[in-house]
Each structure stands twice: as C-alpha cells, then as structure tokens.
C-alpha positions in Angstrom: -19.1 -6.1 8.7 -16.2 -4.0 10.1 -13.5 -6.2 8.5 -15.1 -5.9 5.1 -14.9 -2.1 5.4 -11.3 -2.4 6.5 -10.4 -4.5 3.5 -12.2 -2.1 1.1 -10.4 0.9 2.4 -7.0 -0.6 2.2 -7.3 -0.9 -1.6 -8.8 2.5 -2.4 -5.7 4.6 -2.8 -2.0 4.6 -1.6 -2.6 7.6 0.8 -5.7 6.1 2.4 -4.1 2.7 2.5 -1.0 4.0 4.4 -3.0 6.1 6.8 -5.5 3.4 7.6 -2.8 0.8 8.3 -1.0 3.2 10.6 -4.2 4.0 12.5 -5.0 0.3 12.8 -1.6 -0.6 14.2 -1.7 2.4 16.5 -5.0 1.2 17.8 -3.7 -2.4 18.3 -0.6 -1.1 20.2 -2.7 1.1 22.5 -5.3 -1.6 23.1 -3.0 -4.4 24.0 0.4 -3.7 25.7 1.2 -7.1 27.3 4.4 -8.8 26.3 2.6 -12.0 25.4 1.8 -10.6 21.9 5.3 -10.0 20.5 4.8 -10.9 16.8 2.3 -9.9 14.1 3.2 -12.4 11.4 1.4 -15.6 10.2 4.3 -17.9 11.1 6.4 -20.5 9.3 6.3 -24.2 10.0 9.7 -25.8 9.3 8.2 -28.8 7.4 11.5 -29.7 5.6 13.9 -29.0 8.5 15.5 -26.1 6.8 16.3 -24.1 10.0 18.8 -24.6 12.8 17.4 -25.6 16.1 17.1 -22.8 18.7 17.4 -23.2 22.4 14.3 -21.2 23.2 12.9 -20.5 26.7 9.5 -21.9 27.6 8.0 -18.4 27.1 9.7 -18.0 23.7 8.6 -21.5 22.6 5.0 -20.2 22.5 6.2 -18.0 19.7 8.1 -20.7 17.9 6.3 -20.4 14.5 6.5 -16.6 14.4 10.2 -16.8 15.3 10.7 -19.4 12.6 9.5 -17.0 10.0 12.2 -14.5 11.2 14.7 -17.4 11.1 13.7 -18.1 7.5 14.1 -14.5 6.4 17.4 -13.9 8.3 19.0 -17.2 7.2 20.3 -15.5 4.0 23.7 -14.9 5.6 25.5 -14.7 8.9 24.3 -11.6 10.6 27.0 -11.5 13.2 28.6 -8.1 13.5 26.5 -6.7 10.7 24.5 -3.5 10.6 20.9 -4.6 10.2 17.6 -2.7 9.5 14.1 -4.2 10.0 11.5 -2.1 8.1 8.1 -2.6 9.6 9.2 -3.9 12.9 5.6 -4.0 14.4 5.5 -4.7 18.1 9.3 -5.3 18.1 9.6 -9.1 18.8 11.4 -9.9 15.5 14.1 -7.3 15.9 14.6 -8.4 19.5 14.9 -12.1 18.5 17.6 -11.2 15.9 19.5 -8.9 18.4 19.4 -11.7 21.0 20.2 -14.8 18.9 22.0 -13.7 15.8 24.5 -11.2 17.3 24.4 -8.3 14.8 26.6 -5.3 15.6 23.4 -3.3 15.5 19.8 -3.8 14.5 17.4 -0.9 14.2 13.6 -1.6 13.9 11.6 1.1 12.3 7.8 1.3 12.0 5.4 4.0 10.8 3.3 3.5 13.9 4.5 5.7 16.8 2.5 3.6 19.2 4.3 0.4 18.0 7.7 2.1 18.5 6.8 3.3 22.0 5.6 -0.2 22.9 8.8 -1.8 21.5 11.0 0.5 23.4 9.0 -0.3 26.6 9.2 -4.1 26.1 12.7 -4.7 24.7 16.1 -3.5 25.7 19.5 -4.8 24.5 22.7 -3.0 23.8 22.7 -3.8 20.0 18.9 -3.0 19.6 17.0 0.2 19.0 13.7 1.3 17.6 12.6 4.5 15.9 9.6 5.8 13.9 10.3 5.6 10.2 8.5 5.6 6.8 9.3 2.7 4.4 9.1 5.1 1.4 11.3 7.7 2.9 13.9 6.0 5.2 15.6 8.2 7.7 19.1 7.0 7.0 22.1 8.0 4.9 23.0 6.2 1.6 25.0 3.0 1.8 24.3 2.5 5.6 23.2 -1.1 6.2 24.7 -4.5 5.4 21.3 -6.3 5.7 17.7 -5.1 5.4 14.8 -7.3 6.5 11.1 -6.8 5.7 8.6 -9.3 7.2 4.9 -9.3 6.3 4.7 -5.5 6.1 5.0 -4.3 2.4 1.3 -5.1 1.6 0.6 -2.0 3.8 2.7 0.4 1.7 1.5 3.0 -0.7 4.2 2.2 -3.3 6.3 -0.9 -3.6 8.5 0.9 -6.2 9.3 3.7 -3.8 10.0 1.2 -1.0 12.4 -0.8 -3.1 14.2 2.4 -4.3 14.7 3.4 -0.7 16.0 -0.1 0.2 18.5 0.2 -2.6 19.6 3.6 -1.5 20.4 2.7 2.2 22.0 -0.7 1.5 25.7 -0.9 1.2 27.1 -2.2 -2.1 26.7 -6.0 -2.1 24.3 -5.6 0.8 21.4 -8.1 1.0 17.6 -7.5 1.3 15.4 -10.3 2.6 11.7 -9.9 2.1 8.6 -12.0 3.0 5.0 -11.2 2.5 1.6 -12.3 1.3 -0.1 -11.2 -2.0 -3.4 -11.9 -3.7 -2.7 -14.1 -6.7 -4.0 -11.3 -9.0 -1.3 -9.0 -7.7 1.6 -11.2 -8.6 2.3 -9.6 -12.0 2.4 -6.2 -10.3 4.8 -7.5 -7.7 7.0 -9.1 -10.4 7.1 -5.8 -12.3 8.3 -3.9 -9.2 11.0 -6.4 -8.4 12.3 -6.6 -12.0 12.5 -2.8 -12.6 14.2 -2.1 -9.3 17.9 -1.6 -9.2 18.2 -4.6 -6.9 19.3 -8.0 -8.2 16.8 -10.8 -7.5 18.9 -13.8 -6.2 16.1 -16.1 -5.1 12.3 -16.2 -4.7 10.3 -18.9 -2.9 6.7 -19.8 -2.4 6.2 -20.7 1.3 2.4 -20.8 1.4 2.3 -24.4 2.5 4.6 -23.6 5.5 2.4 -20.6 6.4 -0.8 -22.6 6.2 0.7 -25.3 8.5 1.8 -22.6 11.0 -1.6 -21.1 11.0 -3.1 -24.5 11.8 -0.6 -25.2 14.6 -1.1 -21.9 16.4 -4.9 -21.6 15.8 -5.9 -22.7 19.3 -3.5 -20.3 20.9 -4.7 -17.4 18.9 -8.4 -18.1 19.5 -7.7 -18.5 23.2 -5.9 -15.1 23.4 -8.6 -13.4 21.4 -11.4 -14.8 23.5 -9.7 -13.8 26.8 -8.5 -10.3 25.8 -10.7 -8.9 23.0 -14.2 -7.4 23.6 -16.9 -9.6 22.1 -17.9 -7.0 19.5 -14.3 -7.0 18.0 -13.5 -10.7 18.2 -14.6 -11.5 14.7 -12.5 -8.7 13.3 -9.5 -9.7 15.3 -9.9 -13.4 14.3 -10.0 -12.3 10.6 -6.9 -10.2 11.0 -5.1 -13.1 12.9 -5.8 -15.6 10.1 -7.6 -18.2 12.3 -9.0 -21.3 10.6 -11.9 -20.5 8.2 -11.1 -16.8 8.2 -10.8 -15.0 4.8 -7.0 -15.0 5.2 -6.7 -18.7 6.0 -9.2 -19.7 3.3 -7.4 -17.5 0.8 -4.2 -19.4 1.3 -5.9 -22.8 1.4 -7.9 -22.1 -1.8 -4.9 -20.6 -3.7 -6.2 -17.0 -3.9 -3.4 -15.8 -1.6 0.2 -16.7 -1.8 3.1 -16.1 0.7 6.5 -15.5 -0.9 10.0 -14.8 0.2 12.7 -13.2 -1.9 16.4 -12.3 -1.5 17.8 -9.3 -3.4 21.2 -7.7 -3.6 22.6 -4.3 -4.3 25.2 -4.3 -7.1 28.7 -3.4 -6.2 29.2 0.1 -7.5 
C-alpha cells in the first residue's frame, strides 16, 4: 500500500526523510488550494477547560479543535507585542490565528515547503504576519532575534532534533521561550528525552496530551471523512485518511493503543 511505503521511507535516513516530507507537503499544497483546509494538525479537545474562550466566526468554528492546539501551545505567555516565529507553519492557518487573536508585534511562519509558503501568502494577509521558506535545521535569522518560538506537529519530519534545538536556542533571545508539540512512537521517547536534556535549553514543563488529541480526532472525524470523500480522488482516499488520522487509521489506533504519544513541552533559553 502507498501509505506503508511512505511510512517506510520516512524512517530510512535523515536526508531521505526530509526530502520525502518536503515533496509530500509540496504535493498537498499544489493539489488542494482552497481555504477550507487551513490546519494540518490532529487537534486538541479542551477536556479540562484549560483554555480561554474565543469569539470565533462560524467559518473559524469548523477549525475549533485545530485552533485549540495552537491555543494550548501559545498559552505559555502573553504574546502581545512579542516577536514570534513559527517553525513548520504548514498551510499558514496557525500563524494567521496567532497574528489575528494574540496580537504579537510580528509573527513569521517558516516552512521548508515552498508550495506551502506560496499558498500561505495567497490565503492570509495581516500587517503583523509574514511567511518565508526556511529550514528548521538552518534558520535564516540572526542570533537572539525572537522572544517566542512555536513548533506544532512538525519536528517528526526533521532530519535531526539536535540540530533543530540548537538552532532554536541560537535565534531565541535570552530568557526567550520555546513551545513545542508533537507526536512520537513510544519507542522513540528515550531518544527525544536525550535530545531535550542535552540541548542548551532549560526544560520548564512537559505534558502528555494524548487523551486530548484522541478526543479531538473523534470529534472531527466526520468532517475529515466528508472533505476527503468530496475532494480526493478515490485511489488516494485511503492514504489521505491514514495521514489525517481518521478513526481506525494507523495514527488513530496508535494513539488509542498506546503505541503513539502526543506531548507538549516548554523550554527556555538561559539569560546570558
């Protein structure tokens, strides 16, 4: 099956992994350019009422659970008047949400996929928002540049978590905060822990939000299936369903059976 080949190639080597993910996201951006697919995360259901209510429009409310994951990640501090970077901005919806609702001085969304960046620029325009092509392991910014860096469900695509964290540390201002969220196979947790512990960033908090993600996947399952059935050619529907994490997909079952976990972490750069 196509999705099995895709999964196999993503774990062969860092170079192949990076290239394949970039090609995959270029393909998705070229294939579907409508504004009704703004987010590429698995969502967060606010089971314990952790988040502040938002006055979303009817159109935005369809993306409630995807937005709530961004709320969760960005709730580490007040972003008002801060210089913010999102690494792995995808189709641009997350950076747009932050620019519109959280009032940063500036937010830049970067992504390795040129097609994603072109699509983001086409779909979203705000004075405090910009997008540019960028490599997570070689960030195109000066040292000590950002107050806040966000990374949502993207780092599993990278060739080296260690290089990524080193770059985050480099471009963060002293005392700057890095907020991260992503999924990992349970067998990769020791490797992740090692990367976090040996980086120059201070780990302030780590949280397992797998239960919230499973609930979000269940709540948005019907909407995802409907969009896939209406917009994706029959031959590709199974692959897209697997990628989207619909019920009984490998992703969904991985979370439900405990083979995959979804984590968030907050890290800080030491004051020099």
